[in-house]
Predicted model as a PDB file, atoms N, CA, C, CB and O in Angstrom, pLDDT in the B-factor column:
MODEL        1                                                                  
ATOM      1  N   MET A   1      -3.551  19.959 -41.040  1.00 66.00           N  
ATOM      2  CA  MET A   1      -3.151  20.097 -42.432  1.00 66.00           C  
ATOM      3  C   MET A   1      -2.257  21.320 -42.567  1.00 66.00           C  
ATOM      4  CB  MET A   1      -4.388  20.208 -43.364  1.00 66.00           C  
ATOM      5  O   MET A   1      -2.548  22.377 -42.005  1.00 66.00           O  
ATOM      6  N   LYS A   2      -1.193  21.176 -43.297  1.00 88.00           N  
ATOM      7  CA  LYS A   2      -0.281  22.286 -43.513  1.00 88.00           C  
ATOM      8  C   LYS A   2      -0.872  23.268 -44.524  1.00 88.00           C  
ATOM      9  CB  LYS A   2       1.088  21.774 -43.993  1.00 88.00           C  
ATOM     10  O   LYS A   2      -1.672  22.893 -45.380  1.00 88.00           O  
ATOM     11  N   ARG A   3      -0.464  24.520 -44.407  1.00 91.00           N  
ATOM     12  CA  ARG A   3      -0.938  25.557 -45.326  1.00 91.00           C  
ATOM     13  C   ARG A   3      -0.611  25.205 -46.773  1.00 91.00           C  
ATOM     14  CB  ARG A   3      -0.320  26.911 -44.966  1.00 91.00           C  
ATOM     15  O   ARG A   3      -1.433  25.428 -47.662  1.00 91.00           O  
ATOM     16  N   VAL A   4       0.577  24.657 -47.019  1.00 89.00           N  
ATOM     17  CA  VAL A   4       0.978  24.323 -48.386  1.00 89.00           C  
ATOM     18  C   VAL A   4       0.050  23.274 -48.987  1.00 89.00           C  
ATOM     19  CB  VAL A   4       2.426  23.821 -48.411  1.00 89.00           C  
ATOM     20  O   VAL A   4      -0.199  23.289 -50.192  1.00 89.00           O  
ATOM     21  N   ASP A   5      -0.465  22.364 -48.164  1.00 90.00           N  
ATOM     22  CA  ASP A   5      -1.399  21.357 -48.666  1.00 90.00           C  
ATOM     23  C   ASP A   5      -2.686  22.005 -49.158  1.00 90.00           C  
ATOM     24  CB  ASP A   5      -1.713  20.327 -47.577  1.00 90.00           C  
ATOM     25  O   ASP A   5      -3.249  21.590 -50.171  1.00 90.00           O  
ATOM     26  N   GLY A   6      -3.150  23.021 -48.441  1.00 94.00           N  
ATOM     27  CA  GLY A   6      -4.350  23.740 -48.867  1.00 94.00           C  
ATOM     28  C   GLY A   6      -4.131  24.493 -50.162  1.00 94.00           C  
ATOM     29  O   GLY A   6      -4.986  24.483 -51.047  1.00 94.00           O  
ATOM     30  N   VAL A   7      -2.985  25.146 -50.273  1.00 95.00           N  
ATOM     31  CA  VAL A   7      -2.668  25.894 -51.502  1.00 95.00           C  
ATOM     32  C   VAL A   7      -2.545  24.921 -52.673  1.00 95.00           C  
ATOM     33  CB  VAL A   7      -1.347  26.718 -51.335  1.00 95.00           C  
ATOM     34  O   VAL A   7      -3.024  25.199 -53.772  1.00 95.00           O  
ATOM     35  N   GLU A   8      -1.905  23.786 -52.431  1.00 95.00           N  
ATOM     36  CA  GLU A   8      -1.752  22.773 -53.482  1.00 95.00           C  
ATOM     37  C   GLU A   8      -3.117  22.279 -53.970  1.00 95.00           C  
ATOM     38  CB  GLU A   8      -0.912  21.586 -52.965  1.00 95.00           C  
ATOM     39  O   GLU A   8      -3.329  22.114 -55.171  1.00 95.00           O  
ATOM     40  N   GLY A   9      -4.028  22.047 -53.042  1.00 96.00           N  
ATOM     41  CA  GLY A   9      -5.362  21.581 -53.417  1.00 96.00           C  
ATOM     42  C   GLY A   9      -6.136  22.613 -54.210  1.00 96.00           C  
ATOM     43  O   GLY A   9      -6.786  22.276 -55.199  1.00 96.00           O  
ATOM     44  N   ILE A  10      -6.074  23.859 -53.791  1.00 96.00           N  
ATOM     45  CA  ILE A  10      -6.770  24.927 -54.512  1.00 96.00           C  
ATOM     46  C   ILE A  10      -6.155  25.124 -55.890  1.00 96.00           C  
ATOM     47  CB  ILE A  10      -6.722  26.243 -53.713  1.00 96.00           C  
ATOM     48  O   ILE A  10      -6.875  25.327 -56.868  1.00 96.00           O  
ATOM     49  N   ALA A  11      -4.817  25.067 -55.975  1.00 97.00           N  
ATOM     50  CA  ALA A  11      -4.132  25.222 -57.258  1.00 97.00           C  
ATOM     51  C   ALA A  11      -4.569  24.131 -58.237  1.00 97.00           C  
ATOM     52  CB  ALA A  11      -2.602  25.183 -57.062  1.00 97.00           C  
ATOM     53  O   ALA A  11      -4.839  24.402 -59.407  1.00 97.00           O  
ATOM     54  N   THR A  12      -4.635  22.908 -57.744  1.00 96.00           N  
ATOM     55  CA  THR A  12      -5.048  21.792 -58.588  1.00 96.00           C  
ATOM     56  C   THR A  12      -6.498  21.976 -59.041  1.00 96.00           C  
ATOM     57  CB  THR A  12      -4.884  20.457 -57.836  1.00 96.00           C  
ATOM     58  O   THR A  12      -6.817  21.757 -60.209  1.00 96.00           O  
ATOM     59  N   ALA A  13      -7.362  22.373 -58.127  1.00 96.00           N  
ATOM     60  CA  ALA A  13      -8.774  22.582 -58.472  1.00 96.00           C  
ATOM     61  C   ALA A  13      -8.928  23.682 -59.523  1.00 96.00           C  
ATOM     62  CB  ALA A  13      -9.587  22.939 -57.214  1.00 96.00           C  
ATOM     63  O   ALA A  13      -9.711  23.540 -60.462  1.00 96.00           O  
ATOM     64  N   LYS A  14      -8.185  24.771 -59.366  1.00 96.00           N  
ATOM     65  CA  LYS A  14      -8.277  25.871 -60.334  1.00 96.00           C  
ATOM     66  C   LYS A  14      -7.807  25.430 -61.713  1.00 96.00           C  
ATOM     67  CB  LYS A  14      -7.451  27.073 -59.860  1.00 96.00           C  
ATOM     68  O   LYS A  14      -8.404  25.805 -62.722  1.00 96.00           O  
ATOM     69  N   GLN A  15      -6.739  24.635 -61.762  1.00 95.00           N  
ATOM     70  CA  GLN A  15      -6.280  24.167 -63.058  1.00 95.00           C  
ATOM     71  C   GLN A  15      -7.290  23.201 -63.671  1.00 95.00           C  
ATOM     72  CB  GLN A  15      -4.911  23.495 -62.928  1.00 95.00           C  
ATOM     73  O   GLN A  15      -7.488  23.213 -64.886  1.00 95.00           O  
ATOM     74  N   LEU A  16      -7.929  22.370 -62.858  1.00 96.00           N  
ATOM     75  CA  LEU A  16      -8.967  21.491 -63.380  1.00 96.00           C  
ATOM     76  C   LEU A  16     -10.151  22.295 -63.921  1.00 96.00           C  
ATOM     77  CB  LEU A  16      -9.438  20.525 -62.292  1.00 96.00           C  
ATOM     78  O   LEU A  16     -10.756  21.914 -64.923  1.00 96.00           O  
ATOM     79  N   VAL A  17     -10.477  23.399 -63.263  1.00 96.00           N  
ATOM     80  CA  VAL A  17     -11.523  24.295 -63.779  1.00 96.00           C  
ATOM     81  C   VAL A  17     -11.099  24.836 -65.143  1.00 96.00           C  
ATOM     82  CB  VAL A  17     -11.796  25.472 -62.783  1.00 96.00           C  
ATOM     83  O   VAL A  17     -11.901  24.889 -66.076  1.00 96.00           O  
ATOM     84  N   GLY A  18      -9.834  25.234 -65.250  1.00 95.00           N  
ATOM     85  CA  GLY A  18      -9.324  25.725 -66.534  1.00 95.00           C  
ATOM     86  C   GLY A  18      -9.456  24.680 -67.634  1.00 95.00           C  
ATOM     87  O   GLY A  18      -9.864  24.998 -68.751  1.00 95.00           O  
ATOM     88  N   TYR A  19      -9.105  23.413 -67.317  1.00 96.00           N  
ATOM     89  CA  TYR A  19      -9.249  22.337 -68.298  1.00 96.00           C  
ATOM     90  C   TYR A  19     -10.712  22.142 -68.683  1.00 96.00           C  
ATOM     91  CB  TYR A  19      -8.669  21.027 -67.745  1.00 96.00           C  
ATOM     92  O   TYR A  19     -11.037  21.995 -69.861  1.00 96.00           O  
ATOM     93  N   GLY A  20     -11.583  22.142 -67.694  1.00 96.00           N  
ATOM     94  CA  GLY A  20     -13.013  21.965 -67.963  1.00 96.00           C  
ATOM     95  C   GLY A  20     -13.576  23.079 -68.831  1.00 96.00           C  
ATOM     96  O   GLY A  20     -14.332  22.825 -69.769  1.00 96.00           O  
ATOM     97  N   LEU A  21     -13.207  24.309 -68.516  1.00 96.00           N  
ATOM     98  CA  LEU A  21     -13.685  25.440 -69.323  1.00 96.00           C  
ATOM     99  C   LEU A  21     -13.129  25.393 -70.738  1.00 96.00           C  
ATOM    100  CB  LEU A  21     -13.303  26.764 -68.664  1.00 96.00           C  
ATOM    101  O   LEU A  21     -13.800  25.802 -71.686  1.00 96.00           O  
ATOM    102  N   THR A  22     -11.907  24.895 -70.882  1.00 95.00           N  
ATOM    103  CA  THR A  22     -11.341  24.731 -72.216  1.00 95.00           C  
ATOM    104  C   THR A  22     -12.132  23.685 -72.997  1.00 95.00           C  
ATOM    105  CB  THR A  22      -9.854  24.330 -72.130  1.00 95.00           C  
ATOM    106  O   THR A  22     -12.447  23.880 -74.171  1.00 95.00           O  
ATOM    107  N   GLY A  23     -12.445  22.584 -72.338  1.00 96.00           N  
ATOM    108  CA  GLY A  23     -13.222  21.533 -72.985  1.00 96.00           C  
ATOM    109  C   GLY A  23     -14.605  22.007 -73.405  1.00 96.00           C  
ATOM    110  O   GLY A  23     -15.156  21.542 -74.403  1.00 96.00           O  
ATOM    111  N   LEU A  24     -15.155  22.926 -72.641  1.00 96.00           N  
ATOM    112  CA  LEU A  24     -16.479  23.472 -72.961  1.00 96.00           C  
ATOM    113  C   LEU A  24     -16.397  24.702 -73.857  1.00 96.00           C  
ATOM    114  CB  LEU A  24     -17.219  23.822 -71.683  1.00 96.00           C  
ATOM    115  O   LEU A  24     -17.415  25.318 -74.172  1.00 96.00           O  
ATOM    116  N   ASN A  25     -15.176  25.057 -74.265  1.00 95.00           N  
ATOM    117  CA  ASN A  25     -14.913  26.183 -75.161  1.00 95.00           C  
ATOM    118  C   ASN A  25     -15.360  27.530 -74.575  1.00 95.00           C  
ATOM    119  CB  ASN A  25     -15.610  25.951 -76.487  1.00 95.00           C  
ATOM    120  O   ASN A  25     -15.915  28.370 -75.282  1.00 95.00           O  
ATOM    121  N   PHE A  26     -15.111  27.719 -73.285  1.00 94.00           N  
ATOM    122  CA  PHE A  26     -15.385  28.995 -72.627  1.00 94.00           C  
ATOM    123  C   PHE A  26     -14.119  29.844 -72.626  1.00 94.00           C  
ATOM    124  CB  PHE A  26     -15.900  28.774 -71.176  1.00 94.00           C  
ATOM    125  O   PHE A  26     -13.419  29.947 -71.619  1.00 94.00           O  
ATOM    126  N   PHE A  27     -13.844  30.447 -73.775  1.00 89.00           N  
ATOM    127  CA  PHE A  27     -12.677  31.312 -73.911  1.00 89.00           C  
ATOM    128  C   PHE A  27     -13.144  32.752 -73.759  1.00 89.00           C  
ATOM    129  CB  PHE A  27     -11.952  31.091 -75.284  1.00 89.00           C  
ATOM    130  O   PHE A  27     -14.161  33.082 -74.369  1.00 89.00           O  
ATOM    131  N   PRO A  28     -12.527  33.609 -73.035  1.00 89.00           N  
ATOM    132  CA  PRO A  28     -11.248  33.537 -72.356  1.00 89.00           C  
ATOM    133  C   PRO A  28     -11.346  33.167 -70.875  1.00 89.00           C  
ATOM    134  CB  PRO A  28     -10.553  34.839 -72.491  1.00 89.00           C  
ATOM    135  O   PRO A  28     -10.347  33.250 -70.160  1.00 89.00           O  
ATOM    136  N   ARG A  29     -12.519  32.764 -70.403  1.00 92.00           N  
ATOM    137  CA  ARG A  29     -12.644  32.419 -68.972  1.00 92.00           C  
ATOM    138  C   ARG A  29     -11.727  31.270 -68.579  1.00 92.00           C  
ATOM    139  CB  ARG A  29     -14.089  32.050 -68.641  1.00 92.00           C  
ATOM    140  O   ARG A  29     -11.262  31.210 -67.441  1.00 92.00           O  
ATOM    141  N   ASN A  30     -11.466  30.363 -69.506  1.00 93.00           N  
ATOM    142  CA  ASN A  30     -10.584  29.247 -69.188  1.00 93.00           C  
ATOM    143  C   ASN A  30      -9.177  29.742 -68.836  1.00 93.00           C  
ATOM    144  CB  ASN A  30     -10.524  28.265 -70.366  1.00 93.00           C  
ATOM    145  O   ASN A  30      -8.497  29.145 -68.001  1.00 93.00           O  
ATOM    146  N   ILE A  31      -8.751  30.814 -69.466  1.00 94.00           N  
ATOM    147  CA  ILE A  31      -7.415  31.358 -69.208  1.00 94.00           C  
ATOM    148  C   ILE A  31      -7.302  31.793 -67.753  1.00 94.00           C  
ATOM    149  CB  ILE A  31      -7.114  32.548 -70.150  1.00 94.00           C  
ATOM    150  O   ILE A  31      -6.270  31.579 -67.118  1.00 94.00           O  
ATOM    151  N   LEU A  32      -8.353  32.398 -67.228  1.00 93.00           N  
ATOM    152  CA  LEU A  32      -8.326  32.853 -65.835  1.00 93.00           C  
ATOM    153  C   LEU A  32      -8.134  31.678 -64.876  1.00 93.00           C  
ATOM    154  CB  LEU A  32      -9.622  33.606 -65.493  1.00 93.00           C  
ATOM    155  O   LEU A  32      -7.361  31.774 -63.923  1.00 93.00           O  
ATOM    156  N   GLY A  33      -8.830  30.578 -65.125  1.00 92.00           N  
ATOM    157  CA  GLY A  33      -8.648  29.392 -64.288  1.00 92.00           C  
ATOM    158  C   GLY A  33      -7.218  28.896 -64.316  1.00 92.00           C  
ATOM    159  O   GLY A  33      -6.643  28.555 -63.282  1.00 92.00           O  
ATOM    160  N   PHE A  34      -6.649  28.862 -65.513  1.00 95.00           N  
ATOM    161  CA  PHE A  34      -5.255  28.423 -65.637  1.00 95.00           C  
ATOM    162  C   PHE A  34      -4.293  29.392 -64.972  1.00 95.00           C  
ATOM    163  CB  PHE A  34      -4.884  28.260 -67.100  1.00 95.00           C  
ATOM    164  O   PHE A  34      -3.369  28.965 -64.278  1.00 95.00           O  
ATOM    165  N   VAL A  35      -4.492  30.683 -65.171  1.00 95.00           N  
ATOM    166  CA  VAL A  35      -3.569  31.669 -64.592  1.00 95.00           C  
ATOM    167  C   VAL A  35      -3.573  31.583 -63.067  1.00 95.00           C  
ATOM    168  CB  VAL A  35      -3.948  33.097 -65.043  1.00 95.00           C  
ATOM    169  O   VAL A  35      -2.514  31.606 -62.440  1.00 95.00           O  
ATOM    170  N   ILE A  36      -4.749  31.486 -62.475  1.00 96.00           N  
ATOM    171  CA  ILE A  36      -4.832  31.380 -61.015  1.00 96.00           C  
ATOM    172  C   ILE A  36      -4.170  30.079 -60.546  1.00 96.00           C  
ATOM    173  CB  ILE A  36      -6.316  31.437 -60.544  1.00 96.00           C  
ATOM    174  O   ILE A  36      -3.388  30.088 -59.595  1.00 96.00           O  
ATOM    175  N   GLY A  37      -4.479  28.971 -61.207  1.00 96.00           N  
ATOM    176  CA  GLY A  37      -3.890  27.689 -60.833  1.00 96.00           C  
ATOM    177  C   GLY A  37      -2.377  27.681 -60.972  1.00 96.00           C  
ATOM    178  O   GLY A  37      -1.672  27.181 -60.096  1.00 96.00           O  
ATOM    179  N   ILE A  38      -1.878  28.231 -62.066  1.00 97.00           N  
ATOM    180  CA  ILE A  38      -0.428  28.278 -62.286  1.00 97.00           C  
ATOM    181  C   ILE A  38       0.241  29.171 -61.249  1.00 97.00           C  
ATOM    182  CB  ILE A  38      -0.110  28.784 -63.710  1.00 97.00           C  
ATOM    183  O   ILE A  38       1.282  28.815 -60.696  1.00 97.00           O  
ATOM    184  N   ALA A  39      -0.355  30.327 -60.986  1.00 97.00           N  
ATOM    185  CA  ALA A  39       0.228  31.236 -59.980  1.00 97.00           C  
ATOM    186  C   ALA A  39       0.294  30.557 -58.613  1.00 97.00           C  
ATOM    187  CB  ALA A  39      -0.599  32.545 -59.884  1.00 97.00           C  
ATOM    188  O   ALA A  39       1.278  30.705 -57.888  1.00 97.00           O  
ATOM    189  N   LEU A  40      -0.747  29.819 -58.266  1.00 97.00           N  
ATOM    190  CA  LEU A  40      -0.739  29.114 -56.984  1.00 97.00           C  
ATOM    191  C   LEU A  40       0.283  27.990 -56.970  1.00 97.00           C  
ATOM    192  CB  LEU A  40      -2.121  28.557 -56.677  1.00 97.00           C  
ATOM    193  O   LEU A  40       0.894  27.725 -55.935  1.00 97.00           O  
ATOM    194  N   TRP A  41       0.482  27.320 -58.111  1.00 97.00           N  
ATOM    195  CA  TRP A  41       1.508  26.279 -58.165  1.00 97.00           C  
ATOM    196  C   TRP A  41       2.899  26.883 -58.047  1.00 97.00           C  
ATOM    197  CB  TRP A  41       1.392  25.475 -59.464  1.00 97.00           C  
ATOM    198  O   TRP A  41       3.792  26.267 -57.464  1.00 97.00           O  
ATOM    199  N   ILE A  42       3.097  28.076 -58.592  1.00 97.00           N  
ATOM    200  CA  ILE A  42       4.380  28.758 -58.396  1.00 97.00           C  
ATOM    201  C   ILE A  42       4.580  29.026 -56.904  1.00 97.00           C  
ATOM    202  CB  ILE A  42       4.438  30.095 -59.211  1.00 97.00           C  
ATOM    203  O   ILE A  42       5.679  28.847 -56.378  1.00 97.00           O  
ATOM    204  N   LEU A  43       3.517  29.453 -56.228  1.00 97.00           N  
ATOM    205  CA  LEU A  43       3.594  29.682 -54.787  1.00 97.00           C  
ATOM    206  C   LEU A  43       3.923  28.385 -54.039  1.00 97.00           C  
ATOM    207  CB  LEU A  43       2.270  30.271 -54.271  1.00 97.00           C  
ATOM    208  O   LEU A  43       4.719  28.395 -53.100  1.00 97.00           O  
ATOM    209  N   VAL A  44       3.314  27.275 -54.453  1.00 97.00           N  
ATOM    210  CA  VAL A  44       3.627  25.979 -53.840  1.00 97.00           C  
ATOM    211  C   VAL A  44       5.104  25.653 -54.035  1.00 97.00           C  
ATOM    212  CB  VAL A  44       2.742  24.857 -54.443  1.00 97.00           C  
ATOM    213  O   VAL A  44       5.763  25.183 -53.107  1.00 97.00           O  
ATOM    214  N   GLY A  45       5.624  25.898 -55.227  1.00 97.00           N  
ATOM    215  CA  GLY A  45       7.042  25.666 -55.479  1.00 97.00           C  
ATOM    216  C   GLY A  45       7.927  26.489 -54.567  1.00 97.00           C  
ATOM    217  O   GLY A  45       8.953  26.009 -54.084  1.00 97.00           O  
ATOM    218  N   VAL A  46       7.527  27.741 -54.328  1.00 96.00           N  
ATOM    219  CA  VAL A  46       8.285  28.597 -53.405  1.00 96.00           C  
ATOM    220  C   VAL A  46       8.215  28.028 -51.991  1.00 96.00           C  
ATOM    221  CB  VAL A  46       7.740  30.054 -53.429  1.00 96.00           C  
ATOM    222  O   VAL A  46       9.229  27.954 -51.297  1.00 96.00           O  
ATOM    223  N   MET A  47       7.021  27.626 -51.566  1.00 96.00           N  
ATOM    224  CA  MET A  47       6.839  27.103 -50.213  1.00 96.00           C  
ATOM    225  C   MET A  47       7.626  25.812 -50.003  1.00 96.00           C  
ATOM    226  CB  MET A  47       5.356  26.861 -49.936  1.00 96.00           C  
ATOM    227  O   MET A  47       8.156  25.576 -48.918  1.00 96.00           O  
ATOM    228  N   TRP A  48       7.703  24.978 -51.039  1.00 95.00           N  
ATOM    229  CA  TRP A  48       8.447  23.729 -50.957  1.00 95.00           C  
ATOM    230  C   TRP A  48       9.926  23.922 -51.275  1.00 95.00           C  
ATOM    231  CB  TRP A  48       7.847  22.707 -51.899  1.00 95.00           C  
ATOM    232  O   TRP A  48      10.728  23.003 -51.111  1.00 95.00           O  
ATOM    233  N   LYS A  49      10.277  25.114 -51.729  1.00 96.00           N  
ATOM    234  CA  LYS A  49      11.650  25.389 -52.200  1.00 96.00           C  
ATOM    235  C   LYS A  49      12.034  24.413 -53.310  1.00 96.00           C  
ATOM    236  CB  LYS A  49      12.669  25.290 -51.024  1.00 96.00           C  
ATOM    237  O   LYS A  49      13.132  23.858 -53.319  1.00 96.00           O  
ATOM    238  N   ASN A  50      11.094  24.216 -54.254  1.00 97.00           N  
ATOM    239  CA  ASN A  50      11.272  23.278 -55.352  1.00 97.00           C  
ATOM    240  C   ASN A  50      11.401  24.057 -56.653  1.00 97.00           C  
ATOM    241  CB  ASN A  50      10.095  22.273 -55.423  1.00 97.00           C  
ATOM    242  O   ASN A  50      10.405  24.503 -57.222  1.00 97.00           O  
ATOM    243  N   LEU A  51      12.643  24.216 -57.120  1.00 97.00           N  
ATOM    244  CA  LEU A  51      12.915  25.002 -58.315  1.00 97.00           C  
ATOM    245  C   LEU A  51      12.250  24.411 -59.554  1.00 97.00           C  
ATOM    246  CB  LEU A  51      14.409  25.110 -58.535  1.00 97.00           C  
ATOM    247  O   LEU A  51      11.816  25.156 -60.432  1.00 97.00           O  
ATOM    248  N   GLY A  52      12.164  23.093 -59.638  1.00 97.00           N  
ATOM    249  CA  GLY A  52      11.552  22.454 -60.799  1.00 97.00           C  
ATOM    250  C   GLY A  52      10.098  22.846 -60.977  1.00 97.00           C  
ATOM    251  O   GLY A  52       9.668  23.149 -62.090  1.00 97.00           O  
ATOM    252  N   ILE A  53       9.341  22.845 -59.900  1.00 97.00           N  
ATOM    253  CA  ILE A  53       7.934  23.238 -59.970  1.00 97.00           C  
ATOM    254  C   ILE A  53       7.819  24.705 -60.354  1.00 97.00           C  
ATOM    255  CB  ILE A  53       7.224  22.978 -58.625  1.00 97.00           C  
ATOM    256  O   ILE A  53       6.977  25.073 -61.172  1.00 97.00           O  
ATOM    257  N   MET A  54       8.660  25.537 -59.768  1.00 97.00           N  
ATOM    258  CA  MET A  54       8.602  26.973 -60.081  1.00 97.00           C  
ATOM    259  C   MET A  54       8.910  27.228 -61.551  1.00 97.00           C  
ATOM    260  CB  MET A  54       9.587  27.756 -59.199  1.00 97.00           C  
ATOM    261  O   MET A  54       8.170  27.947 -62.222  1.00 97.00           O  
ATOM    262  N   VAL A  55       9.987  26.649 -62.055  1.00 98.00           N  
ATOM    263  CA  VAL A  55      10.401  26.892 -63.443  1.00 98.00           C  
ATOM    264  C   VAL A  55       9.363  26.354 -64.424  1.00 98.00           C  
ATOM    265  CB  VAL A  55      11.771  26.245 -63.719  1.00 98.00           C  
ATOM    266  O   VAL A  55       9.027  27.027 -65.399  1.00 98.00           O  
ATOM    267  N   ALA A  56       8.854  25.157 -64.177  1.00 97.00           N  
ATOM    268  CA  ALA A  56       7.859  24.572 -65.077  1.00 97.00           C  
ATOM    269  C   ALA A  56       6.609  25.438 -65.158  1.00 97.00           C  
ATOM    270  CB  ALA A  56       7.489  23.164 -64.616  1.00 97.00           C  
ATOM    271  O   ALA A  56       6.058  25.632 -66.241  1.00 97.00           O  
ATOM    272  N   HIS A  57       6.161  25.957 -64.022  1.00 97.00           N  
ATOM    273  CA  HIS A  57       4.928  26.739 -64.030  1.00 97.00           C  
ATOM    274  C   HIS A  57       5.153  28.177 -64.502  1.00 97.00           C  
ATOM    275  CB  HIS A  57       4.315  26.746 -62.644  1.00 97.00           C  
ATOM    276  O   HIS A  57       4.244  28.782 -65.070  1.00 97.00           O  
ATOM    277  N   ILE A  58       6.326  28.726 -64.281  1.00 98.00           N  
ATOM    278  CA  ILE A  58       6.628  30.042 -64.858  1.00 98.00           C  
ATOM    279  C   ILE A  58       6.648  29.923 -66.377  1.00 98.00           C  
ATOM    280  CB  ILE A  58       7.994  30.594 -64.328  1.00 98.00           C  
ATOM    281  O   ILE A  58       6.124  30.789 -67.077  1.00 98.00           O  
ATOM    282  N   GLY A  59       7.254  28.848 -66.891  1.00 98.00           N  
ATOM    283  CA  GLY A  59       7.247  28.613 -68.340  1.00 98.00           C  
ATOM    284  C   GLY A  59       5.835  28.438 -68.871  1.00 98.00           C  
ATOM    285  O   GLY A  59       5.497  28.972 -69.928  1.00 98.00           O  
ATOM    286  N   ALA A  60       5.007  27.694 -68.145  1.00 96.00           N  
ATOM    287  CA  ALA A  60       3.614  27.503 -68.558  1.00 96.00           C  
ATOM    288  C   ALA A  60       2.858  28.824 -68.561  1.00 96.00           C  
ATOM    289  CB  ALA A  60       2.913  26.500 -67.634  1.00 96.00           C  
ATOM    290  O   ALA A  60       2.063  29.086 -69.464  1.00 96.00           O  
ATOM    291  N   LEU A  61       3.103  29.655 -67.555  1.00 96.00           N  
ATOM    292  CA  LEU A  61       2.434  30.955 -67.479  1.00 96.00           C  
ATOM    293  C   LEU A  61       2.831  31.843 -68.652  1.00 96.00           C  
ATOM    294  CB  LEU A  61       2.767  31.653 -66.154  1.00 96.00           C  
ATOM    295  O   LEU A  61       1.980  32.490 -69.262  1.00 96.00           O  
ATOM    296  N   ILE A  62       4.119  31.874 -68.964  1.00 97.00           N  
ATOM    297  CA  ILE A  62       4.590  32.680 -70.095  1.00 97.00           C  
ATOM    298  C   ILE A  62       3.965  32.185 -71.401  1.00 97.00           C  
ATOM    299  CB  ILE A  62       6.135  32.635 -70.190  1.00 97.00           C  
ATOM    300  O   ILE A  62       3.495  32.990 -72.205  1.00 97.00           O  
ATOM    301  N   ALA A  63       3.956  30.869 -71.616  1.00 96.00           N  
ATOM    302  CA  ALA A  63       3.376  30.312 -72.830  1.00 96.00           C  
ATOM    303  C   ALA A  63       1.880  30.602 -72.921  1.00 96.00           C  
ATOM    304  CB  ALA A  63       3.620  28.811 -72.887  1.00 96.00           C  
ATOM    305  O   ALA A  63       1.374  30.946 -73.989  1.00 96.00           O  
ATOM    306  N   LEU A  64       1.183  30.463 -71.811  1.00 94.00           N  
ATOM    307  CA  LEU A  64      -0.257  30.709 -71.793  1.00 94.00           C  
ATOM    308  C   LEU A  64      -0.574  32.165 -72.108  1.00 94.00           C  
ATOM    309  CB  LEU A  64      -0.844  30.330 -70.435  1.00 94.00           C  
ATOM    310  O   LEU A  64      -1.448  32.455 -72.925  1.00 94.00           O  
ATOM    311  N   LEU A  65       0.137  33.074 -71.458  1.00 93.00           N  
ATOM    312  CA  LEU A  65      -0.117  34.503 -71.697  1.00 93.00           C  
ATOM    313  C   LEU A  65       0.293  34.916 -73.106  1.00 93.00           C  
ATOM    314  CB  LEU A  65       0.631  35.357 -70.668  1.00 93.00           C  
ATOM    315  O   LEU A  65      -0.375  35.748 -73.719  1.00 93.00           O  
ATOM    316  N   ALA A  66       1.379  34.350 -73.630  1.00 95.00           N  
ATOM    317  CA  ALA A  66       1.793  34.662 -75.005  1.00 95.00           C  
ATOM    318  C   ALA A  66       0.729  34.185 -75.991  1.00 95.00           C  
ATOM    319  CB  ALA A  66       3.164  34.006 -75.330  1.00 95.00           C  
ATOM    320  O   ALA A  66       0.403  34.895 -76.942  1.00 95.00           O  
ATOM    321  N   GLY A  67       0.197  33.006 -75.772  1.00 92.00           N  
ATOM    322  CA  GLY A  67      -0.868  32.506 -76.630  1.00 92.00           C  
ATOM    323  C   GLY A  67      -2.118  33.354 -76.554  1.00 92.00           C  
ATOM    324  O   GLY A  67      -2.776  33.595 -77.566  1.00 92.00           O  
ATOM    325  N   TYR A  68      -2.449  33.812 -75.348  1.00 90.00           N  
ATOM    326  CA  TYR A  68      -3.635  34.651 -75.175  1.00 90.00           C  
ATOM    327  C   TYR A  68      -3.463  35.983 -75.897  1.00 90.00           C  
ATOM    328  CB  TYR A  68      -3.913  34.890 -73.682  1.00 90.00           C  
ATOM    329  O   TYR A  68      -4.387  36.456 -76.560  1.00 90.00           O  
ATOM    330  N   VAL A  69      -2.287  36.586 -75.771  1.00 93.00           N  
ATOM    331  CA  VAL A  69      -2.019  37.878 -76.427  1.00 93.00           C  
ATOM    332  C   VAL A  69      -2.075  37.722 -77.942  1.00 93.00           C  
ATOM    333  CB  VAL A  69      -0.637  38.438 -75.999  1.00 93.00           C  
ATOM    334  O   VAL A  69      -2.559  38.619 -78.633  1.00 93.00           O  
ATOM    335  N   ASN A  70      -1.591  36.603 -78.470  1.00 93.00           N  
ATOM    336  CA  ASN A  70      -1.561  36.396 -79.907  1.00 93.00           C  
ATOM    337  C   ASN A  70      -2.901  35.938 -80.490  1.00 93.00           C  
ATOM    338  CB  ASN A  70      -0.506  35.392 -80.238  1.00 93.00           C  
ATOM    339  O   ASN A  70      -3.045  35.862 -81.710  1.00 93.00           O  
ATOM    340  N   SER A  71      -3.869  35.638 -79.644  1.00 86.00           N  
ATOM    341  CA  SER A  71      -5.159  35.142 -80.177  1.00 86.00           C  
ATOM    342  C   SER A  71      -6.091  36.265 -80.557  1.00 86.00           C  
ATOM    343  CB  SER A  71      -5.846  34.250 -79.160  1.00 86.00           C  
ATOM    344  O   SER A  71      -7.205  36.014 -81.017  1.00 86.00           O  
TER     345      SER A  71                                                      
ENDMDL                                                                          
END                                                                             
């Protein structure tokens, strides 16, 4: 298994944890799950040299952190 496959799997799992914690209304712990998952997806984008994945997740990270700061 390639290293990027492992990072991709962990990133997906962390984001699923974030969704689950959001559904259970565990704020602000849900934000941590999302931040870790998004950061790992940005890393996957770098490893794959995929600008679309990087830009989408950087935008998601900015939106998530802006929402957290404003809450």
